[in-house]
BALOBA-1460 file (C-alpha; in Angstrom, 3 decimals):
// residues 295
<rec num="1" residu="m" x="-29.806" y="-12.619" z="1.158"/>
<rec num="2" residu="d" x="-29.461" y="-10.918" z="4.530"/>
<rec num="3" residu="i" x="-33.054" y="-9.788" z="5.129"/>
<rec num="4" residu="k" x="-32.278" y="-9.249" z="8.808"/>
<rec num="5" residu="k" x="-29.814" y="-6.533" z="7.827"/>
<rec num="6" residu="f" x="-32.538" y="-4.859" z="5.745"/>
<rec num="7" residu="v" x="-35.010" y="-4.873" z="8.656"/>
<rec num="8" residu="e" x="-32.423" y="-3.670" z="11.169"/>
<rec num="9" residu="r" x="-31.516" y="-0.792" z="8.877"/>
<rec num="10" residu="r" x="-35.153" y="0.241" z="8.489"/>
<rec num="11" residu="k" x="-35.717" y="0.170" z="12.237"/>
<rec num="12" residu="a" x="-32.485" y="2.040" z="12.942"/>
<rec num="13" residu="l" x="-33.733" y="4.816" z="10.655"/>
<rec num="14" residu="k" x="-37.121" y="4.684" z="12.441"/>
<rec num="15" residu="l" x="-38.950" y="4.104" z="9.170"/>
<rec num="16" residu="s" x="-42.310" y="2.345" z="9.207"/>
<rec num="17" residu="q" x="-43.042" y="-0.140" z="6.457"/>
<rec num="18" residu="m" x="-45.620" y="2.266" z="5.064"/>
<rec num="19" residu="k" x="-43.144" y="5.168" z="4.977"/>
<rec num="20" residu="l" x="-40.382" y="3.117" z="3.372"/>
<rec num="21" residu="c" x="-42.499" y="1.669" z="0.581"/>
<rec num="22" residu="e" x="-44.326" y="4.931" z="-0.217"/>
<rec num="23" residu="g" x="-44.255" y="5.504" z="-3.981"/>
<rec num="24" residu="i" x="-42.296" y="2.291" z="-4.554"/>
<rec num="25" residu="c" x="-44.512" y="-0.703" z="-3.771"/>
<rec num="26" residu="t" x="-47.375" y="-1.823" z="-1.558"/>
<rec num="27" residu="q" x="-46.916" y="-2.424" z="2.141"/>
<rec num="28" residu="a" x="-47.977" y="-6.030" z="1.551"/>
<rec num="29" residu="t" x="-45.041" y="-6.537" z="-0.844"/>
<rec num="30" residu="l" x="-42.609" y="-5.175" z="1.715"/>
<rec num="31" residu="s" x="-44.156" y="-7.198" z="4.530"/>
<rec num="32" residu="k" x="-43.903" y="-10.450" z="2.541"/>
<rec num="33" residu="f" x="-40.229" y="-9.715" z="1.929"/>
<rec num="34" residu="e" x="-39.410" y="-8.979" z="5.568"/>
<rec num="35" residu="r" x="-41.516" y="-11.729" z="7.155"/>
<rec num="36" residu="n" x="-41.588" y="-14.512" z="4.595"/>
<rec num="37" residu="g" x="-38.446" y="-13.896" z="2.550"/>
<rec num="38" residu="r" x="-40.406" y="-13.374" z="-0.658"/>
<rec num="39" residu="v" x="-38.028" y="-11.163" z="-2.653"/>
<rec num="40" residu="p" x="-39.706" y="-8.461" z="-4.789"/>
<rec num="41" residu="s" x="-38.475" y="-7.493" z="-8.246"/>
<rec num="42" residu="l" x="-34.902" y="-6.216" z="-8.462"/>
<rec num="43" residu="s" x="-36.169" y="-2.791" z="-9.489"/>
<rec num="44" residu="i" x="-38.310" y="-2.487" z="-6.335"/>
<rec num="45" residu="l" x="-35.614" y="-3.893" z="-4.067"/>
<rec num="46" residu="n" x="-33.051" y="-1.476" z="-5.499"/>
<rec num="47" residu="r" x="-35.297" y="1.507" z="-4.751"/>
<rec num="48" residu="l" x="-36.113" y="0.314" z="-1.224"/>
<rec num="49" residu="c" x="-32.433" y="-0.181" z="-0.456"/>
<rec num="50" residu="a" x="-31.471" y="3.170" z="-1.967"/>
<rec num="51" residu="r" x="-34.005" y="4.933" z="0.248"/>
<rec num="52" residu="m" x="-32.133" y="3.571" z="3.276"/>
<rec num="53" residu="g" x="-28.644" y="4.190" z="1.903"/>
<rec num="54" residu="l" x="-28.030" y="0.525" z="1.107"/>
<rec num="55" residu="t" x="-27.448" y="-1.429" z="-2.082"/>
<rec num="56" residu="v" x="-28.690" y="-4.875" z="-3.000"/>
<rec num="57" residu="d" x="-25.054" y="-5.972" z="-2.900"/>
<rec num="58" residu="d" x="-24.946" y="-4.988" z="0.776"/>
<rec num="59" residu="l" x="-27.666" y="-7.546" z="1.456"/>
<rec num="60" residu="n" x="-25.832" y="-10.217" z="-0.503"/>
<rec num="61" residu="q" x="-22.550" y="-9.790" z="1.363"/>
<rec num="62" residu="d" x="-21.443" y="-12.558" z="3.648"/>
<rec num="63" residu="p" x="-18.469" y="-12.159" z="6.012"/>
<rec num="64" residu="e" x="-16.123" y="-14.019" z="3.670"/>
<rec num="65" residu="a" x="-17.124" y="-11.836" z="0.727"/>
<rec num="66" residu="s" x="-16.609" y="-8.699" z="2.822"/>
<rec num="67" residu="v" x="-13.120" y="-9.818" z="3.833"/>
<rec num="68" residu="a" x="-12.245" y="-10.658" z="0.232"/>
<rec num="69" residu="r" x="-13.462" y="-7.269" z="-0.936"/>
<rec num="70" residu="l" x="-11.487" y="-5.462" z="1.766"/>
<rec num="71" residu="r" x="-8.356" y="-7.465" z="0.942"/>
<rec num="72" residu="e" x="-8.754" y="-6.490" z="-2.696"/>
<rec num="73" residu="q" x="-9.127" y="-2.813" z="-1.734"/>
<rec num="74" residu="l" x="-6.023" y="-2.851" z="0.449"/>
<rec num="75" residu="d" x="-3.992" y="-4.646" z="-2.227"/>
<rec num="76" residu="e" x="-4.960" y="-1.976" z="-4.760"/>
<rec num="77" residu="i" x="-3.945" y="0.744" z="-2.301"/>
<rec num="78" residu="e" x="-0.631" y="-1.000" z="-1.708"/>
<rec num="79" residu="e" x="-0.012" y="-1.124" z="-5.452"/>
<rec num="80" residu="d" x="-0.677" y="2.615" z="-5.720"/>
<rec num="81" residu="l" x="1.680" y="3.242" z="-2.807"/>
<rec num="82" residu="m" x="4.438" y="1.391" z="-4.658"/>
<rec num="83" residu="m" x="3.712" y="3.539" z="-7.715"/>
<rec num="84" residu="e" x="3.942" y="6.725" z="-5.594"/>
<rec num="85" residu="n" x="0.309" y="7.663" z="-6.279"/>
<rec num="86" residu="y" x="0.067" y="9.222" z="-2.837"/>
<rec num="87" residu="m" x="-3.048" y="11.340" z="-3.392"/>
<rec num="88" residu="k" x="-4.930" y="8.280" z="-4.609"/>
<rec num="89" residu="v" x="-3.707" y="6.253" z="-1.629"/>
<rec num="90" residu="q" x="-4.804" y="8.943" z="0.805"/>
<rec num="91" residu="a" x="-8.286" y="9.176" z="-0.721"/>
<rec num="92" residu="a" x="-8.734" y="5.390" z="-0.732"/>
<rec num="93" residu="l" x="-7.602" y="4.943" z="2.882"/>
<rec num="94" residu="k" x="-10.076" y="7.580" z="4.055"/>
<rec num="95" residu="k" x="-12.914" y="5.446" z="2.706"/>
<rec num="96" residu="i" x="-11.971" y="2.499" z="4.914"/>
<rec num="97" residu="k" x="-13.199" y="2.482" z="8.498"/>
<rec num="98" residu="e" x="-10.464" y="1.206" z="10.782"/>
<rec num="99" residu="n" x="-12.938" y="-0.268" z="13.279"/>
<rec num="100" residu="d" x="-14.612" y="-2.344" z="10.558"/>
<rec num="101" residu="i" x="-11.427" y="-4.344" z="9.967"/>
<rec num="102" residu="e" x="-11.477" y="-7.440" z="12.157"/>
<rec num="103" residu="a" x="-9.028" y="-9.818" z="10.460"/>
<rec num="104" residu="i" x="-5.569" y="-9.348" z="11.996"/>
<rec num="105" residu="p" x="-3.614" y="-9.639" z="8.693"/>
<rec num="106" residu="l" x="-5.822" y="-6.956" z="7.156"/>
<rec num="107" residu="r" x="-5.485" y="-4.708" z="10.203"/>
<rec num="108" residu="m" x="-1.703" y="-4.993" z="9.938"/>
<rec num="109" residu="q" x="-1.854" y="-4.189" z="6.234"/>
<rec num="110" residu="f" x="-4.063" y="-1.160" z="6.899"/>
<rec num="111" residu="f" x="-1.794" y="0.252" z="9.614"/>
<rec num="112" residu="y" x="1.272" y="-0.368" z="7.458"/>
<rec num="113" residu="l" x="-0.262" y="1.443" z="4.476"/>
<rec num="114" residu="r" x="-1.442" y="4.413" z="6.488"/>
<rec num="115" residu="g" x="1.792" y="4.614" z="8.450"/>
<rec num="116" residu="m" x="3.981" y="4.401" z="5.353"/>
<rec num="117" residu="l" x="1.890" y="6.975" z="3.508"/>
<rec num="118" residu="h" x="2.293" y="9.345" z="6.449"/>
<rec num="119" residu="a" x="6.013" y="8.576" z="6.669"/>
<rec num="120" residu="v" x="6.774" y="9.379" z="3.026"/>
<rec num="121" residu="t" x="4.524" y="12.453" z="2.958"/>
<rec num="122" residu="n" x="6.075" y="13.991" z="6.079"/>
<rec num="123" residu="k" x="3.118" y="13.797" z="8.446"/>
<rec num="124" residu="k" x="3.529" y="14.339" z="12.173"/>
<rec num="125" residu="p" x="5.917" y="11.752" z="13.657"/>
<rec num="126" residu="d" x="3.423" y="10.825" z="16.383"/>
<rec num="127" residu="e" x="0.810" y="9.916" z="13.763"/>
<rec num="128" residu="v" x="3.279" y="7.823" z="11.795"/>
<rec num="129" residu="l" x="4.735" y="5.953" z="14.745"/>
<rec num="130" residu="f" x="1.282" y="5.315" z="16.224"/>
<rec num="131" residu="d" x="0.339" y="3.185" z="13.213"/>
<rec num="132" residu="f" x="3.581" y="1.229" z="13.263"/>
<rec num="133" residu="t" x="3.261" y="0.697" z="17.015"/>
<rec num="134" residu="q" x="-0.090" y="-1.024" z="16.423"/>
<rec num="135" residu="i" x="1.833" y="-3.651" z="14.470"/>
<rec num="136" residu="l" x="4.980" y="-3.918" z="16.579"/>
<rec num="137" residu="d" x="3.399" y="-3.827" z="20.047"/>
<rec num="138" residu="d" x="0.035" y="-5.469" z="19.452"/>
<rec num="139" residu="l" x="-0.877" y="-7.183" z="16.187"/>
<rec num="140" residu="d" x="2.528" y="-8.795" z="15.603"/>
<rec num="141" residu="e" x="4.103" y="-8.559" z="19.031"/>
<rec num="142" residu="k" x="6.271" y="-11.632" z="18.323"/>
<rec num="143" residu="h" x="7.589" y="-9.891" z="15.199"/>
<rec num="144" residu="q" x="7.025" y="-12.848" z="12.890"/>
<rec num="145" residu="t" x="5.376" y="-11.253" z="9.847"/>
<rec num="146" residu="i" x="6.596" y="-9.108" z="6.962"/>
<rec num="147" residu="f" x="4.578" y="-6.226" z="8.406"/>
<rec num="148" residu="t" x="7.019" y="-5.953" z="11.305"/>
<rec num="149" residu="q" x="9.848" y="-5.426" z="8.801"/>
<rec num="150" residu="l" x="7.801" y="-2.835" z="6.922"/>
<rec num="151" residu="a" x="7.055" y="-1.091" z="10.213"/>
<rec num="152" residu="y" x="10.804" y="-1.048" z="10.947"/>
<rec num="153" residu="v" x="11.478" y="0.681" z="7.631"/>
<rec num="154" residu="g" x="8.642" y="3.166" z="8.096"/>
<rec num="155" residu="s" x="9.905" y="3.970" z="11.586"/>
<rec num="156" residu="g" x="13.432" y="4.361" z="10.211"/>
<rec num="157" residu="i" x="12.209" y="6.829" z="7.579"/>
<rec num="158" residu="t" x="10.484" y="8.857" z="10.280"/>
<rec num="159" residu="y" x="13.446" y="8.923" z="12.660"/>
<rec num="160" residu="t" x="15.705" y="9.965" z="9.780"/>
<rec num="161" residu="r" x="13.411" y="12.889" z="9.022"/>
<rec num="162" residu="i" x="13.351" y="14.106" z="12.633"/>
<rec num="163" residu="h" x="17.138" y="13.821" z="12.911"/>
<rec num="164" residu="q" x="17.403" y="10.877" z="15.277"/>
<rec num="165" residu="p" x="20.098" y="8.901" z="13.398"/>
<rec num="166" residu="a" x="20.735" y="6.286" z="16.101"/>
<rec num="167" residu="r" x="17.096" y="5.185" z="16.104"/>
<rec num="168" residu="a" x="16.888" y="5.300" z="12.314"/>
<rec num="169" residu="d" x="20.003" y="3.148" z="12.050"/>
<rec num="170" residu="f" x="18.586" y="0.666" z="14.564"/>
<rec num="171" residu="f" x="15.495" y="0.033" z="12.443"/>
<rec num="172" residu="f" x="17.215" y="-0.022" z="9.058"/>
<rec num="173" residu="k" x="19.836" y="-2.474" z="10.321"/>
<rec num="174" residu="k" x="17.029" y="-4.844" z="11.297"/>
<rec num="175" residu="a" x="15.484" y="-4.509" z="7.838"/>
<rec num="176" residu="h" x="18.875" y="-5.008" z="6.181"/>
<rec num="177" residu="e" x="19.502" y="-8.205" z="8.148"/>
<rec num="178" residu="f" x="16.061" y="-9.509" z="7.208"/>
<rec num="179" residu="i" x="16.623" y="-8.775" z="3.507"/>
<rec num="180" residu="n" x="19.970" y="-10.564" z="3.497"/>
<rec num="181" residu="a" x="18.523" y="-13.597" z="5.268"/>
<rec num="182" residu="t" x="15.398" y="-13.730" z="3.093"/>
<rec num="183" residu="l" x="17.187" y="-13.250" z="-0.222"/>
<rec num="184" residu="a" x="19.999" y="-15.686" z="0.551"/>
<rec num="185" residu="p" x="20.244" y="-18.218" z="-2.332"/>
<rec num="186" residu="a" x="18.702" y="-21.050" z="-0.312"/>
<rec num="187" residu="e" x="15.738" y="-18.921" z="0.791"/>
<rec num="188" residu="a" x="15.040" y="-16.770" z="-2.283"/>
<rec num="189" residu="k" x="13.593" y="-19.669" z="-4.286"/>
<rec num="190" residu="q" x="10.958" y="-20.255" z="-1.606"/>
<rec num="191" residu="l" x="9.599" y="-16.704" z="-1.514"/>
<rec num="192" residu="n" x="5.832" y="-16.496" z="-1.196"/>
<rec num="193" residu="s" x="3.510" y="-13.674" z="-2.206"/>
<rec num="194" residu="d" x="5.405" y="-11.203" z="0.000"/>
<rec num="195" residu="y" x="8.051" y="-10.543" z="-2.649"/>
<rec num="196" residu="l" x="6.589" y="-7.131" z="-3.534"/>
<rec num="197" residu="r" x="6.864" y="-6.108" z="0.104"/>
<rec num="198" residu="i" x="10.443" y="-7.345" z="0.182"/>
<rec num="199" residu="l" x="11.088" y="-5.079" z="-2.804"/>
<rec num="200" residu="t" x="9.694" y="-2.225" z="-0.734"/>
<rec num="201" residu="l" x="12.208" y="-3.074" z="1.985"/>
<rec num="202" residu="c" x="15.037" y="-3.264" z="-0.566"/>
<rec num="203" residu="f" x="14.300" y="0.122" z="-2.085"/>
<rec num="204" residu="y" x="13.857" y="2.142" z="1.098"/>
<rec num="205" residu="t" x="16.814" y="0.489" z="2.815"/>
<rec num="206" residu="a" x="19.010" y="1.066" z="-0.255"/>
<rec num="207" residu="n" x="17.878" y="4.685" z="-0.320"/>
<rec num="208" residu="y" x="18.707" y="5.078" z="3.377"/>
<rec num="209" residu="y" x="22.262" y="3.822" z="2.951"/>
<rec num="210" residu="a" x="22.728" y="5.970" z="-0.171"/>
<rec num="211" residu="n" x="21.773" y="9.036" z="1.860"/>
<rec num="212" residu="k" x="24.467" y="8.018" z="4.355"/>
<rec num="213" residu="d" x="26.998" y="7.822" z="1.480"/>
<rec num="214" residu="n" x="27.319" y="4.075" z="2.018"/>
<rec num="215" residu="y" x="27.046" y="3.335" z="-1.688"/>
<rec num="216" residu="k" x="28.516" y="-0.142" z="-1.386"/>
<rec num="217" residu="v" x="25.629" y="-1.400" z="0.761"/>
<rec num="218" residu="s" x="23.103" y="0.639" z="-1.212"/>
<rec num="219" residu="d" x="24.261" y="-0.830" z="-4.530"/>
<rec num="220" residu="q" x="24.166" y="-4.348" z="-3.080"/>
<rec num="221" residu="l" x="20.545" y="-3.839" z="-2.049"/>
<rec num="222" residu="i" x="19.671" y="-2.362" z="-5.438"/>
<rec num="223" residu="k" x="21.133" y="-5.427" z="-7.163"/>
<rec num="224" residu="k" x="19.147" y="-7.733" z="-4.875"/>
<rec num="225" residu="g" x="15.978" y="-5.798" z="-5.684"/>
<rec num="226" residu="i" x="16.576" y="-5.873" z="-9.439"/>
<rec num="227" residu="a" x="17.347" y="-9.601" z="-9.296"/>
<rec num="228" residu="l" x="14.093" y="-10.212" z="-7.410"/>
<rec num="229" residu="c" x="12.162" y="-8.173" z="-10.000"/>
<rec num="230" residu="s" x="13.674" y="-10.356" z="-12.713"/>
<rec num="231" residu="q" x="12.966" y="-13.579" z="-10.815"/>
<rec num="232" residu="k" x="9.320" y="-12.693" z="-10.201"/>
<rec num="233" residu="h" x="8.764" y="-10.895" z="-13.536"/>
<rec num="234" residu="v" x="7.540" y="-7.675" z="-11.910"/>
<rec num="235" residu="t" x="8.430" y="-4.097" z="-12.788"/>
<rec num="236" residu="y" x="6.792" y="-1.976" z="-10.067"/>
<rec num="237" residu="y" x="10.044" y="-1.043" z="-8.361"/>
<rec num="238" residu="l" x="12.389" y="-1.084" z="-11.348"/>
<rec num="239" residu="p" x="11.949" y="2.645" z="-12.152"/>
<rec num="240" residu="r" x="12.907" y="3.640" z="-8.599"/>
<rec num="241" residu="l" x="15.708" y="1.103" z="-8.261"/>
<rec num="242" residu="k" x="17.263" y="2.075" z="-11.599"/>
<rec num="243" residu="f" x="16.990" y="5.770" z="-10.799"/>
<rec num="244" residu="l" x="18.597" y="5.272" z="-7.390"/>
<rec num="245" residu="a" x="21.357" y="3.284" z="-9.113"/>
<rec num="246" residu="a" x="21.928" y="6.246" z="-11.454"/>
<rec num="247" residu="e" x="22.157" y="8.647" z="-8.515"/>
<rec num="248" residu="n" x="24.619" y="6.354" z="-6.756"/>
<rec num="249" residu="a" x="26.681" y="6.038" z="-9.936"/>
<rec num="250" residu="r" x="26.919" y="9.815" z="-10.275"/>
<rec num="251" residu="h" x="28.038" y="10.223" z="-6.664"/>
<rec num="252" residu="q" x="30.702" y="7.570" z="-7.223"/>
<rec num="253" residu="g" x="32.063" y="9.273" z="-10.349"/>
<rec num="254" residu="a" x="30.827" y="6.763" z="-12.919"/>
<rec num="255" residu="g" x="31.156" y="7.515" z="-16.624"/>
<rec num="256" residu="k" x="28.562" y="9.453" z="-18.595"/>
<rec num="257" residu="e" x="27.550" y="6.410" z="-20.658"/>
<rec num="258" residu="d" x="26.914" y="4.231" z="-17.608"/>
<rec num="259" residu="i" x="24.809" y="6.903" z="-15.924"/>
<rec num="260" residu="s" x="22.869" y="7.655" z="-19.116"/>
<rec num="261" residu="q" x="22.078" y="3.965" z="-19.580"/>
<rec num="262" residu="l" x="20.692" y="3.700" z="-16.040"/>
<rec num="263" residu="l" x="18.590" y="6.830" z="-16.580"/>
<rec num="264" residu="d" x="17.250" y="5.498" z="-19.883"/>
<rec num="265" residu="e" x="16.312" y="2.226" z="-18.194"/>
<rec num="266" residu="a" x="14.638" y="4.078" z="-15.318"/>
<rec num="267" residu="l" x="12.666" y="6.177" z="-17.804"/>
<rec num="268" residu="a" x="11.610" y="3.161" z="-19.872"/>
<rec num="269" residu="f" x="10.310" y="1.302" z="-16.835"/>
<rec num="270" residu="a" x="8.669" y="4.470" z="-15.498"/>
<rec num="271" residu="r" x="6.711" y="4.844" z="-18.726"/>
<rec num="272" residu="l" x="5.791" y="1.162" z="-18.668"/>
<rec num="273" residu="n" x="4.421" y="1.530" z="-15.132"/>
<rec num="274" residu="h" x="2.942" y="5.012" z="-15.626"/>
<rec num="275" residu="n" x="5.213" y="6.346" z="-12.873"/>
<rec num="276" residu="e" x="5.151" y="10.068" z="-13.610"/>
<rec num="277" residu="v" x="7.191" y="10.875" z="-10.502"/>
<rec num="278" residu="i" x="10.235" y="9.012" z="-11.810"/>
<rec num="279" residu="e" x="9.727" y="10.445" z="-15.306"/>
<rec num="280" residu="l" x="10.006" y="13.949" z="-13.845"/>
<rec num="281" residu="r" x="13.020" y="13.010" z="-11.724"/>
<rec num="282" residu="v" x="14.816" y="11.537" z="-14.716"/>
<rec num="283" residu="a" x="14.147" y="14.684" z="-16.760"/>
<rec num="284" residu="a" x="15.462" y="16.904" z="-13.954"/>
<rec num="285" residu="f" x="18.498" y="14.657" z="-13.465"/>
<rec num="286" residu="k" x="19.321" y="14.694" z="-17.193"/>
<rec num="287" residu="n" x="19.004" y="18.469" z="-17.422"/>
<rec num="288" residu="g" x="21.313" y="18.987" z="-14.460"/>
<rec num="289" residu="f" x="23.678" y="16.273" z="-15.648"/>
<rec num="290" residu="i" x="24.027" y="17.694" z="-19.173"/>
<rec num="291" residu="t" x="24.442" y="21.241" z="-17.849"/>
<rec num="292" residu="k" x="27.199" y="20.072" z="-15.509"/>
<rec num="293" residu="i" x="29.020" y="18.296" z="-18.348"/>
<rec num="294" residu="k" x="28.848" y="21.409" z="-20.560"/>
<rec num="295" residu="e" x="30.291" y="23.525" z="-17.775"/>
């Protein structure tokens, strides 16, 4: 137990031992805890900590536990980002203090998450690019981690939105090359835990090329993403990949049955993953699609 942290907190708040223990325990009990490490009952310790805005868990944290807890938080946020739960992501990121993150991998993950959230929710370009620059120019200046590729995609999304196609194309081409190299048959079998992030790259890059009417490349990326989902037995991105495939099929004049099957698959996976955004998009697509056929 980190008694030093307890004492430092009390002194920072300018609380005397007598003032802190008032109505909770005797000063002798508190003094024995601070000086001799004699821990009082959990009930008393809880109340003393609460009076200073701490919890008993705060005193039990060691650096490794803190890092593990932060990693778990960021992973949960990343999962919500993949599920398009943007309000939840925003609220969770606000609770994390940037300056408290010391581990470089976690700092990169934090800047990626905040940057990507800002990119897909149309925040100011300067804010978005600032976060990605932290990765590209500082934390991963040799561009060796997956976070560089994610920063490329986030930057590409931003430059697309502000109508700078040459810059957008520059970043998405880099991501496309990385995807092809990483998912080549010889490499795909050796994928580590970054496969969910590679799926993120696949989806956004496929979406970019679809918006440029390059359906051939977009469909290739969709197929790679779906194959990776199957290989790793994950469904997070299947609703979005299947829906994008349906949109591409419509633009390429595919038959009603083929499009309907893709929409049904997108809807099924959306329900499985509680992705309400895709459920709404499928409903809107079907309504417009049926109306168009009737006309």
